[in-house]
C-alpha positions in Angstrom: -32.3 -5.7 2.1 -31.7 -2.2 3.6 -30.2 0.6 1.5 -30.7 3.4 4.1 -29.0 2.4 7.3 -26.5 3.7 9.9 -23.8 3.7 7.2 -25.8 6.1 5.1 -26.5 8.3 8.1 -22.8 8.5 9.0 -21.9 9.2 5.3 -24.3 12.1 5.2 -23.0 13.4 8.5 -19.4 13.2 7.4 -20.3 14.9 4.0 -22.0 17.7 5.9 -19.1 18.1 8.3 -16.7 18.2 5.3 -18.8 20.9 3.6 -19.3 23.0 6.7 -15.9 22.7 8.5 -13.5 22.9 5.5 -13.6 26.7 5.3 -12.5 26.8 9.0 -10.3 23.8 9.3 -8.7 21.7 6.6 -6.2 18.9 7.2 -4.5 19.6 3.9 -4.2 23.3 4.8 -2.9 22.5 8.2 -0.3 20.1 6.8 1.3 23.0 5.0 0.5 26.0 7.2 0.9 24.8 10.8 4.3 26.5 11.2 6.6 23.5 10.8 7.4 24.3 7.1 9.3 27.4 6.2 10.0 28.9 2.9 12.9 31.0 1.6 12.2 34.6 0.7 13.7 36.0 -2.5 15.8 39.1 -2.0 14.6 42.5 -3.1 16.5 44.7 -5.6 17.7 47.0 -2.9 19.2 44.0 -1.0 20.9 42.7 -4.1 22.3 46.2 -4.8 23.7 46.4 -1.3 25.2 42.9 -1.6 26.9 43.9 -4.9 29.0 46.4 -3.0 31.4 48.4 -5.1 30.3 46.5 -8.1 27.1 48.4 -8.7 24.5 46.9 -10.9 25.2 47.7 -14.5 22.5 49.0 -16.7 23.1 48.4 -20.4 21.2 50.4 -23.0 20.6 49.5 -26.6 19.4 51.9 -29.2 16.7 50.7 -31.4 16.4 51.5 -35.1 13.6 54.0 -34.4 15.7 55.9 -31.9 14.0 54.6 -28.7 16.4 53.3 -26.0 15.7 49.9 -24.4 17.1 49.2 -20.9 18.4 45.7 -20.2 17.7 44.0 -16.8 19.9 44.9 -13.9 22.6 42.3 -13.2 24.8 41.5 -10.2 27.8 39.2 -9.9 27.0 35.5 -9.2 29.5 35.2 -6.4 27.8 37.8 -4.1 27.4 36.9 -0.4 23.7 36.1 -0.6 21.9 34.5 2.3 18.2 33.8 2.1 15.8 34.7 4.9 13.3 32.1 6.0 9.6 32.5 7.0 7.0 30.0 8.2 4.4 29.3 5.6 1.0 30.9 6.4 -2.4 30.4 5.0 -2.1 33.7 3.1 1.1 32.5 1.5 -0.5 29.1 0.6 -3.6 30.7 -1.2 -1.4 31.9 -4.1 0.1 28.4 -4.7 -0.6 26.6 -7.9 -3.3 23.9 -7.5 -3.7 24.7 -3.8 -7.5 24.4 -3.9 -7.3 21.0 -5.7 -4.7 19.9 -3.2 -6.8 20.9 -0.2 -9.9 19.3 -1.4 -8.2 16.1 -2.4 -6.4 15.6 0.9 -9.5 16.4 2.9 -11.7 14.0 0.9 -9.1 11.2 1.3 -9.1 11.7 5.0 -12.9 11.6 5.3 -13.1 8.6 3.0 -10.6 6.7 5.2 -12.6 7.7 8.4 -15.8 6.3 6.8 -14.0 3.1 5.7 -12.7 2.6 9.3 -16.2 3.1 10.6 -17.8 0.6 8.2 -15.1 -1.9 9.1 -15.9 -1.6 12.7 -19.6 -1.7 12.0 -19.3 -4.9 10.0 -17.1 -6.4 12.8 -19.8 -5.7 15.5 -23.0 -6.1 13.5 -24.0 -8.7 10.9 -24.9 -6.3 8.1 -24.3 -8.3 5.0 -27.6 -7.1 3.6 -26.5 -3.5 3.6 -24.3 -1.8 1.0 -20.8 -1.2 2.2 -20.6 2.6 1.9 -16.8 2.6 2.7 -16.1 0.7 -0.5 -17.8 3.5 -2.5 -15.7 6.2 -0.8 -12.5 4.2 -1.3 -13.4 3.7 -5.0 -14.0 7.5 -5.4 -10.7 8.2 -3.7 -8.9 6.0 -6.2 -10.6 7.8 -9.1 -9.8 11.2 -7.7 -6.1 10.1 -7.1 -5.7 9.2 -10.7 -7.5 12.4 -11.8 -5.2 14.6 -9.6 -2.1 12.8 -11.1 -3.4 13.3 -14.6 -4.1 17.0 -13.9 -0.5 17.5 -12.7 0.8 15.6 -15.8 -1.2 17.9 -18.0 0.8 20.8 -16.6 4.0 19.2 -17.9 2.3 18.7 -21.3 1.6 22.4 -21.5 5.3 23.3 -21.0 6.8 25.3 -23.9 10.1 23.4 -23.9 8.4 20.0 -24.4 11.1 18.0 -22.6 8.7 16.9 -19.9 6.1 15.8 -22.4 8.7 13.5 -24.1 9.7 12.0 -20.7 6.0 11.2 -19.9 5.4 9.7 -23.3 8.6 7.6 -23.2 7.8 6.2 -19.8 4.1 5.5 -20.8 5.3 3.5 -23.8 7.9 1.7 -21.6 5.2 0.8 -19.0 3.0 -0.4 -21.9 5.7 -3.0 -22.8 6.1 -4.0 -19.2 2.3 -4.5 -18.7 2.1 -6.7 -21.8 5.0 -8.8 -20.5 3.4 -9.1 -17.1 0.1 -10.3 -18.7 1.8 -13.4 -20.0 3.6 -14.3 -16.8 2.1 -17.4 -15.2 0.5 -17.5 -11.7 3.3 -19.6 -10.4 5.5 -16.5 -10.4 3.2 -13.6 -10.0 0.2 -14.6 -7.9 -2.3 -11.8 -8.5 -5.1 -14.3 -9.2 -6.0 -12.1 -12.2 -6.6 -15.1 -14.5 -8.9 -17.0 -12.1 -10.7 -13.8 -11.4 -11.2 -13.1 -15.1 -12.3 -16.6 -15.7 -14.9 -16.3 -13.0 -16.2 -13.0 -14.4 -16.5 -14.3 -18.0 -18.2 -17.5 -16.8 -20.8 -15.5 -14.8 -21.2 -13.0 -17.7 -21.7 -15.9 -20.2 -24.4 -17.5 -18.0 -26.1 -14.1 -17.7 -26.2 -13.5 -21.4 -27.4 -17.1 -22.1 -30.3 -16.5 -19.8 -31.1 -13.4 -21.8 -30.9 -15.4 -25.0 -27.7 -13.7 -26.3 -24.5 -15.2 -27.4 -21.1 -14.2 -25.9 -17.6 -15.0 -27.1 -15.5 -15.6 -24.0 -12.0 -15.3 -25.6 -13.0 -11.9 -27.1 -14.1 -10.6 -23.7 -10.9 -11.8 -22.1 -8.8 -10.2 -24.8 -10.7 -6.9 -24.6 -10.4 -6.8 -20.8 -6.6 -7.4 -20.9 -6.2 -4.8 -23.6 -8.1 -2.3 -21.5 -6.1 -3.2 -18.5 -2.8 -2.8 -20.3 -3.9 0.6 -21.6 -4.8 1.6 -18.0 -1.4 0.5 -16.8 0.3 2.6 -19.4 -1.8 5.6 -18.5 -1.1 5.1 -14.7 2.6 4.7 -15.5 2.7 8.0 -17.4 0.9 9.8 -14.6 3.4 8.4 -12.0 6.5 9.3 -14.0 7.2 12.7 -12.5 6.0 11.8 -9.0 8.6 9.0 -9.0 11.3 11.4 -10.2 10.3 14.0 -7.7 10.3 11.4 -4.9 13.9 10.5 -5.7 15.0 14.1 -5.6 13.3 14.9 -2.3 14.6 11.6 -0.8 18.2 12.6 -1.5 17.7 16.1 -0.3 16.0 14.9 2.9 18.9 12.6 3.6 21.3 15.5 3.3 19.1 17.6 5.5 19.1 14.8 8.2 22.9 14.1 8.0 23.3 14.6 11.7 20.2 12.5 12.7 20.8 8.8 12.0 17.4 7.7 13.3 15.7 10.0 10.9 17.8 8.8 8.1 16.8 5.2 8.9 13.2 6.2 8.8 13.7 8.0 5.5 15.3 4.9 4.0 12.5 2.8 5.3 9.9 5.1 3.8 11.6 4.6 0.4 11.0 0.9 0.5 7.1 0.4 0.5 6.9 0.0 -3.3 9.8 -2.6 -3.3 8.1 -4.5 -0.5 4.7 -4.4 -2.2 6.2 -5.8 -5.4 8.1 -8.6 -3.6 5.0 -9.7 -1.6 3.3 -10.9 -4.8 6.3 -12.8 -6.2 5.5 -16.3 -5.2 9.0 -17.9 -5.3 10.4 -15.2 -3.1 7.8 -14.8 -0.4 4.9 -17.2 -0.3 6.8 -20.3 -1.0 9.4 -19.4 1.6 6.9 -18.4 4.3 4.3 -21.1 3.7 6.8 -23.9 3.1 10.2 -22.8 4.3 13.0 -25.3 3.6 14.6 -26.6 6.8 17.1 -29.2 5.7 15.4 -32.1 4.0 12.0 -31.1 5.3 9.8 -28.0 4.8 8.2 -26.1 7.7 5.0 -24.1 7.3 5.6 -20.8 9.1 2.1 -19.4 8.5 -1.2 -20.4 6.9 -2.5 -19.1 3.7 -5.0 -16.7 5.3 -2.4 -15.5 7.7 -0.1 -14.6 4.9 -2.9 -12.7 3.1 -3.5 -10.7 6.3 0.2 -10.1 6.8 0.5 -8.8 3.3 -2.3 -6.3 3.8 -0.9 -5.1 7.1 2.7 -4.6 5.9 1.6 -2.4 3.0 -0.7 -0.3 5.2 2.0 0.2 7.8 4.6 1.2 5.2 2.1 3.6 3.5 1.4 5.2 6.9 5.2 5.6 7.5 5.6 7.5 4.3 2.6 9.7 5.1 4.2 10.5 8.5 7.4 11.7 6.8 5.6 14.1 4.4 6.8 17.2 6.0 10.5 16.2 5.9 10.2 15.6 2.2 8.4 18.8 1.5 10.9 20.8 3.6 13.7 19.1 1.6 12.0 20.4 -1.6 11.8 23.9 -0.2 15.5 23.7 0.6 16.2 23.6 -3.2 16.2 27.4 -3.1 19.1 27.6 -0.7 20.9 24.9 -2.7 20.5 26.8 -5.9 22.0 29.9 -4.3 25.0 27.9 -3.1 25.6 26.6 -6.7 25.2 30.1 -8.1 27.9 31.5 -5.8 30.4 29.0 -7.2 29.8 30.1 -10.8 31.4 33.0 -12.6 29.8 35.9 -14.5 26.8 38.0 -13.8 23.1 37.2 -13.4 20.0 39.4 -13.6 18.1 40.3 -10.4 14.9 39.2 -12.0 16.2 35.7 -12.6 17.4 35.3 -9.0 14.0 36.3 -7.7 12.2 34.1 -10.2 14.2 31.0 -9.4 13.7 31.3 -5.7 10.0 32.2 -5.8 9.2 29.5 -8.4 10.3 26.7 -5.9 7.7 27.9 -3.4 5.0 28.4 -6.0 5.1 24.7 -6.9 5.0 23.4 -3.3 1.4 22.0 -3.7 2.3 20.3 -7.0 5.1 18.5 -5.2 2.8 17.7 -2.3 0.3 16.1 -4.7 3.1 14.2 -6.4 4.2 12.8 -3.1 0.8 12.1 -1.4 -1.3 10.9 -4.4 0.6 7.7 -5.1 0.6 6.8 -1.4 -3.2 7.4 -1.1 -3.8 5.5 -4.3 -1.8 2.5 -3.0 -3.5 2.6 0.4 -7.0 2.6 -0.9 -6.3 -0.1 -3.4 -5.2 -2.3 -0.5 -8.4 -1.3 1.5 -10.6 -2.3 -1.5 -8.6 -5.5 -1.9 -9.3 -6.5 1.7 -13.0 -5.7 1.6 -14.1 -6.7 -1.9 -11.7 -9.7 -1.8 -13.2 -11.1 1.4 -9.9 -10.9 3.3 -9.5 -10.3 7.0 -7.4 -7.9 9.1 -6.8 -10.7 11.6 -8.9 -8.8 14.2 -11.9 -11.0 13.7 -12.6 -14.3 11.9 -12.2 -14.3 8.1 -15.3 -15.2 6.1 -15.5 -18.9 5.3 -14.2 -19.0 1.7 -15.0 -16.8 -1.2 -18.6 -15.7 -1.8 -20.1 -17.8 -4.6 -21.6 -16.3 -7.7 -25.2 -15.4 -7.6 -27.6 -17.6 -9.6 -29.3 -15.3 -12.0 -32.1 -17.7 -12.7 -33.3 -17.5 -9.1 -33.2 -13.8 -8.8 -36.5 -12.0 -8.7 -36.8 -9.4 -11.5 -36.9 -5.8 -10.5 -40.5 -4.8 -9.6 -42.3 -2.2 -11.8 -44.9 0.2 -10.6 -48.4 0.3 -12.1 -49.9 3.5 -13.3 -52.5 3.7 -10.6 -50.1 3.6 -7.6 -49.6 7.1 -6.2 -48.5 6.5 -2.7 -45.0 7.9 -2.1 -44.0 5.1 0.3 -44.8 2.5 -2.4 -42.7 4.5 -5.0 -39.8 4.5 -2.6 -40.1 0.8 -2.0 -40.2 0.1 -5.7 -37.1 2.2 -6.3 -35.3 0.3 -3.5 -36.2 -3.0 -5.0 -35.0 -1.9 -8.5 -31.7 -0.7 -7.1 -31.2 -3.9 -5.1 -32.1 -6.0 -8.1 -29.4 -4.2 -10.2 -26.9 -4.5 -7.4 -27.6 -8.2 -7.0 -26.9 -8.7 -10.7 -23.6 -6.8 -10.4 -22.6 -8.8 -7.3 -23.2 -11.9 -9.3 -20.9 -10.8 -12.1 -18.1 -9.3 -10.0 -17.2 -12.0 -7.4 -14.5 -11.7 -4.7 -12.2 -13.8 -6.9 -12.4 -11.2 -9.5 -11.8 -8.3 -7.1 -8.8 -10.1 -5.6 -7.1 -10.4 -8.9 -7.9 -6.9 -10.1 -7.0 -4.9 -7.0 -3.9 -7.1 -6.2 -2.7 -6.4 -9.7 -3.4 -2.6 -9.4 -1.6 -2.4 -6.0 1.4 -4.2 -7.5 1.4 -2.1 -10.6 1.3 1.2 -8.8 4.3 0.0 -6.8 6.3 -1.2 -9.8 5.7 2.2 -11.5 7.1 4.0 -8.4 10.1 1.7 -8.3 11.1 2.2 -11.9 10.6 6.0 -11.9 12.3 6.4 -8.5 15.3 4.4 -9.4 15.7 6.3 -12.6 15.3 9.5 -10.6 18.1 8.4 -8.2 20.4 7.7 -11.1 19.6 10.9 -12.8 20.0 13.2 -9.8 23.2 11.5 -8.5 25.0 11.0 -11.8 23.5 12.8 -14.8 22.3 16.0 -13.2 25.6 16.4 -11.2 27.7 16.1 -14.3 
């Protein structure tokens, strides 16, 4: 079986291009700095003095005990006629943004990982390369890991806040999602058809046979319980990481709808981009979707609208299309976030009293400084969902419907018939033989892993992860809509 093939060549080529081209062209940098996004500039002190008019800024002095005077910040009336100037975001502006380098690297890596996955899918469609390792799967798996890492990094920023309110919100939602995950684990397959229980049964059965051949004893119930506990803990962690992305999505969605008040077609697309998590959750609820589509009631009889494999393909495609729709509307949501500066100024004008110049400048500039944080909160959940679906298709032996689906699920490998990894003798010094021995050892280990983790297991695991990421986004987004429409306005 070949380890080095055309997939590895393309992977090395893409990695080289990513390393060499990123300093000159970056898709993540282009997404923010192509001139379509504009930021609001904070006013200078001279501009605020001029807007104050006859009410010149007051400077209050307080005398300390030791006789040294202390000047208080300059203040202006809140109801001044302040209008913010706009300026397109440039690369120089973006370099000072918080987490900009992490954002740029993550977006570029996700793009290149998707390109490699598309190449491997086309390669497997045209060539029978079952003996080769699917490099696209490894890139998608790394993208999922980096997506969770990015979300965790952003969540750490809230934990470092001095006020501590954000920390309490994350912990509360993490505990809430822990309870939801434990409830979901006991729901039967007749209602939530992840296939998690059959996949876990297949994994433990193969693992038990493997340990028996090694002369070891294995407790299957303990393995199942440990796996479910670990999965529930992972669900709680993902839910905590997706808390503020969901709250932020709700805010930007409402602001984007206000910004597109005179464009009904754009409003329709914005509403449609808010629905992917809802659709993904519904697609795995058997009584709502599969039973109606596979056996739709027509009077006293039932009509089968599509086959089981067609429904699996339809489910994959609908999630991919909805994720691409949300990605296409990224700029509208980011511009709606930048518009918070102008909205804050409008609210300030309706208030009485005075405000310091420094606070005005800080409030306006802070919104722009957190642009990349908001971009990561918007894009990371979409990228995470998309690559979970891609892994579900490939590792679960599903089909895109563009070529015939594999005939059934790949059976588990018989460990007793596998040849043990070859070992090199001390007198072998030829480099080619060393490489061949290393290849055989790697393929022997990979063969053992393929025997343990069957497509049935992957179907259950990645279907559950896709569904769970969507349910976390639904809960946090709905709470965000309620908060921003009712609680924050009061």
